[in-house]
VEXZA-300475 format. One record per atom (N, C-alpha, C): x, y, z; residue in one letter. Coordinates in steps of 0.1 Angstrom, whole numbers, plus 5000, padded with zeros to 4 digits. Atoms other than C-alpha are relative to their C-alpha. Layout:
N
XYZA...
***
This chain:
297
498750045001X626858400965X500549935012X499650074988X628458140988X501250075006X498949944993X631058231014X501349974993X498850035007X633758050994X500150094988X500049925011X632758240963X500550145003X499749864995X633158570982X501550005004X498750004994X636458470999X501149954991X498950075008X638358270972X500750114992X499249905008X641158490959X501549975003X498550014998X644958520956X500749894992X499250095007X647458260947X499549855003X500650144999X645957910940X501049914992X499050095007X648557640932X499249894993X500550125007X647657380905X501149905003X498950084995X649657120924X500349884991X499550125007X651756860908X499749875008X500150134992X651356490918X501449945000X498650065000X654756370930X500049854998X499950155004X655856030917X501449965001X498750075000X658755790921X500449984985X499550025013X660855710891X499249904992X500850105007X658655410883X498550054997X501349955003X655555640881X499049995011X500950014988X653955540914X499950135008X500249874993X652555820935X500849995013X499249984988X654855940963X499250075010X500949944990X652456000992X500750085010X499349924990X655056131016X500450134994X499649885007X656356380991X498750094998X501249925001X652756490985X499650075013X500349944987X652156551022X500950115003X499049904997X655356751025X499750134991X500349895009X654456960994X498850085005X501249934995X650957041008X500450095013X499649934988X652457141042X500850134996X499149895005X655057361024X499150124995X500949905006X652257541005X499250085010X500749944989X650257611036X500950105007X499049914993X653357751053X500450124992X499449895009X654457961023X498950104996X501149905002X651058141021X499249984988X501050035011X649357970992X498650015005X501349974995X645758070994X499049894998X500950125003X644157750980X500849904991X499350115008X645257420964X499049944990X500850095009X643857260932X500749875000X499650144999X644156890937X499749934987X500250085012X644656690905X499350094989X500349935012X644056980881X500849944989X499350065011X645556920847X501550005002X498650004997X649057000861X500349875009X499950124992X648456700885X499949874993X500050115008X648356460856X498849905001X501250094999X644756330859X499849914988X500150085012X644956200823X500649875001X499350124999X647355930834X499949935013X500350064988X646155860869X498749914998X501250085001X643655580873X498950075008X501149934993X640155690886X500249985015X499950024985X640955540921X501250085005X498949914996X644355720922X499650145000X500549865001X642756040911X499250045013X500849984988X640256020940X500949995012X499150014989X642955910964X500950125002X499249884998X645156210957X499250115005X500949904995X642256440962X499849985015X500350044986X641456260995X501250045009X498849974992X645056291007X500350155002X499849854999X645356661000X499050065009X501049954991X642156731018X500349965014X499650054986X643356521048X501150095005X498949924995X646656711050X499750145002X500349864998X645257051045X499150035012X500849994987X642756991073X499350135002X500849885000X640557291064X500750135002X499349884997X643357541068X499950104988X500249925012X642957661032X499049924991X500950085009X640357571005X500749904991X499550105010X640957260984X499049994989X500950005011X639557270949X500449874992X499750135006X639356920933X499950014985X500250015015X640056880896X499249884996X500950115004X637156680883X499550004986X500449995014X636956760847X500249874992X499950115008X636556500820X499350034986X500749975013X635556480783X498749924999X501350074999X632656260794X499250075011X500849934990X629856450813X499749905011X500350104990X628956130831X501249985010X498850024992X632556080843X500350125009X499849874992X632756450854X499150005011X501050014989X629656400875X500549915011X499650104991X631056090891X501250055008X498849954994X634456260899X499650125010X500549884992X632656580912X499349955012X500750064989X630356370934X501049945010X499050064991X633356180948X500850115008X499349894994X635156510955X499150065011X500949954990X632056640974X500049915012X500050094989X631956330995X501349995008X498749994994X635656361003X500250135008X499949884993X635056711016X500750124993X499449895007X636456930988X499150125001X500749884998X635557290990X499350054986X500549975013X634957320952X500649914990X499450085011X635657150919X500450094988X499649945012X637557270889X499849914988X500350085012X636257140856X500550064987X499549955013X638257180824X499049974989X500950025012X636357200791X500349864995X499850135006X635856850776X501050014988X499050005010X638856780754X499849904989X499950095011X639356610721X498749994992X501350025007X635656550713X499450134994X500449875005X635256930706X498550035000X501449974999X631757000718X499750144994X500449875004X629857300704X499950095012X500249914988X629257610726X498749955008X501250064994X625757460733X500449885008X499550124993X627457140742X500750035013X499349964988X629757310766X499150055011X501049944991X626857500782X499349885007X500850114994X624857180787X500949915009X499150084992X627856990800X500250065014X499849944987X628657230828X498850025008X501349984993X625057300836X499649865006X500350144995X624456920839X500849965012X499250044988X627356870863X499650095012X500349914989X626457180884X498649965006X501350044995X622857060887X500049865007X499950144995X623856700895X500749995014X499250014988X626256780923X500050135007X500049884992X625857030951X501450045006X498649964997X629457160951X500350124991X499649885008X630757500940X500949964988X499350045012X632057470904X500850124995X499249905007X634957660888X500249954986X499850035014X634957650850X501550024997X498649995004X638357610833X500150004985X499849995015X639057730797X501450014997X498650005004X642457640783X500149944986X500150055013X642057610746X501349954994X498750045005X645757570740X500349855003X499750144996X645657230757X498849914996X501250095002X642057100751X499549994986X500549995014X641457200715X498650054999X501349945000X638157360725X500050135007X500049864994X637557730733X498650045004X501349954994X634657830756X499950154998X500149855003X633558170743X499450075012X500549914989X632758460767X498549995001X501550004999X629058450758X499549875007X500450134994X628858080769X500350015015X499749984986X630558170802X499050095007X501049904995X628158460807X498749925003X501250084998X625258220802X500149915012X499850094989X626757970827X500050075013X500049934987X627058240853X498650015007X501450014994X623258210858X499749875006X500350144995X623557840867X500450005015X499750014985X623357790905X501249905002X498950094996X626557640919X501350044992X498849955007X628957790893X500550135006X499649884992X631058040912X501250084993X498849935005X634158120890X500449934987X499450065012X636058060858X501550035000X498649995002X639758000853X500350034985X499749965014X640758190821X501549984997X498650035003X643958040807X500250034985X499849965014X643658210773X501350084998X498949915001X646458450781X499750134993X500549885007X644358720763X499450095010X500449924989X644059000788X498850094996X501249925005X641659210766X498849925000X501250095000X639358910762X499649985015X500450024986X639558850800X499350125006X500749874995X638659210807X498650014995X501349995005X635759190784X499049905007X500850104993X634558870802X499750065014X500249944987X634959040836X498950115000X501049895001X632959340824X498649944997X501350065004X630259120809X499349925012X500550084989X629858910841X499450095011X500549904989X629159220864X500149945014X499850054986X630559030894X499149885003X500950114997X628058740891X500949875004X499150104996X630958490892X501450064999X498749945001X634658550897X500849954988X499150045010X637358530871X501449995006X498650024995X640858390879X500849984987X499150035011X643858400856X500549865001X499450135001X645158070845X501350004992X498849975008X648258220828X500950085008X499149934991X651158310850X500650134994X499449895006X652658550825X499150135000X500949895001X649558770823X499150025013X500850004988X648158720858X499850145006X500149874994X649059060872X499150104992X500849915009X647459240842X498549965002X501450034999X644259040846X499450045013X500449964987X644059100883X499750155001X500149865001X644559470876X498650054994X501349965006X641259470856X498949925006X501150064993X639259270880X500049855004X499950144996X640358910883X500349995015X499950024986X640358760918X501349935004X498750074997X643758580916X500549924989X499350085011X645858330897X500049865005X499850154998X645557950895X501249974992X498649985004X649257900890X500849874999X499050115001X651857650877X501350055008X498849944994X654757880889X499949995015X500150014985X653357870925X500549875005X499450134996X654557510926X501450015005X498649984996X658157630929X500250135007X499849874994X657657980941X498750055007X501349974994X654557980964X500050135007X499949874993X655658270986X500050124991X499949895010X656558490957X498750024993X501349985007X653358420938X498950055009X501049964991X651258470969X500250165003X499749864997X652958810976X499650084987X500349935013X652558910939X498550024999X501449995001X648858830939X499450095011X500449914989X648359010973X500250144996X499749865004X649959320959X499150044989X500949975011X647959310927X498650025005X501449994995X644659260946X499950135008X500149884993X645559550968X500350134992X499749895011X646159760936X501350075003X498649954998X649759810946X500849964987X499450055013X650859790910X501550004999X498549995001X654459900915X500649875006X499450124993X655159610939X499649884992X500450125008X653159360918X500849994987X499250005013X654959460886X501549975003X498650034997X658359440903X500249855002X499950144998X657659090915X499849924987X500350065013X656159000881X501250004991X498849995009X659359120863X501149905005X499050094994X661458920888X499849854996X500350145003X659758590879X499649984985X500550015014X658958660842X500749894993X499250105007X661758440829X499649865005X500450134995X660758160853X498649964995X501450025005X657058190842X500249944986X499850045014X658258150806X500749864999X499250125002X660857870810X499249885005X500850124995X658357650830X499049954989X500850055011X656557610796X500949974988X499150035012X659657520775X499649864994X500750135005X658057170772X498749995007X501450014996X654557060779X499949995015X500350004985X653357130815X499449865003X499149964989X654056970840X501449954999X498650055001X657356840826X501050095006X499049914994X659457150834X499850025015X500249964986X657857230868X500349875009X499750114992X658156870880X501649985000X498550014999X661856870870X500650105009X499649894991X662257200888X499949965015X500250044986X660757060920X500949895004X499150114997X662956750917X501450075002X498749934998X666056990913X500050075014X500049934987X664857170945X500049905011X499950114990X664856830963X498649985007X501450014994X661056840970X499349884995X500750125005X659956550948X501049914992X499250095009X661356250929X499950044986X499949975014X661956240892X498849954992X501050075007X658756050883X499050094992X501149945009X656356150855X499549884992X500550125007X654055920836X499950024985X500250005015X654155840799X498650024996X499149975011X653355970774X500950135003X499149904996X655056260793X501349945004X498650054997X658856220797X500750115008X499249904993X661456390819X500550114991X499649895007X662656730809X501349974991X498950035009X664956720779X501350075005X498749954995X668656780786X500350144997X499649865004X668957110767X499350105008X500849914993X666357270789X500450015015X499850014986X667757170823X500850125005X499249894995X670457440826X499250135000X500949885000X667957720816X499050005012X501050014988X665357600842X500850025013X499249994988X668057570868X500450155002X499649864999X669357930861X498850095003X501249924997X665758070862X499649985015X500250024986X665357910897X501050085008X499049924993X668658060908X499750155000X500249865002X667758400895X499050065010X501049954990X664758430919X500349955014X499550044987X666658280948X499349875005X500750124996X664757950949X501049895003X498950094997X667957740947X501350084999X
***
């Protein structure tokens, strides 16, 4: 097991990509966001994960955002590059680019829309891991991709050199615990669901790859630290404090609400790329109130 695989834990933010109103990337805002996360105790950053809108960034923009985050972080915390694609060839190209830029690992979502079989998923991730010498974190989020990577497939992939972890965004704690038990520590499991992260850490997950950490990095870092230290009373107290925020940040498709929240906090502009649109008017007051309730604004 690599040093990164052993040390990677805690609160990992799935960082948004700040944009101006016209949809162009706001590089100064991105730099400020990264610095803020390092200061606030975020343990690692996912650059251009699905929350970072890779589906609407051009390939050159995708790579440039990864490059900029790596530059600003300057090795202070790990940077995990989102390099997933529904084409295995494209995923290899993005992962190779991330390696050359100096990323510490790559996060690869299951291929979306084309609905590969379980064997197809196995061969996809195995092919990428064998093609690029960079630690790979698998990402299963069936609610967004339309394809569900079964535990048995993940257990098979745990034997592939280079695959170090999996982000489980099913929100099913019992299923996540069964996966942790079946893996016997060969690769790490991370929660990809803010609402159930504390529960999954309690049964053996190494941390949380988080949307909520975009707006509450210190709180999420403290919650994960408490959960990892098996201080359940503190972890649950924090979890209850942010429960409404975790929920309201998914009132519309991610990252619509979290980008609007960050805009409301004065950290980024209002930009988001079509076909995603700014947060609907009826959700703005509830998101604002959820931010106020945890002392963010």
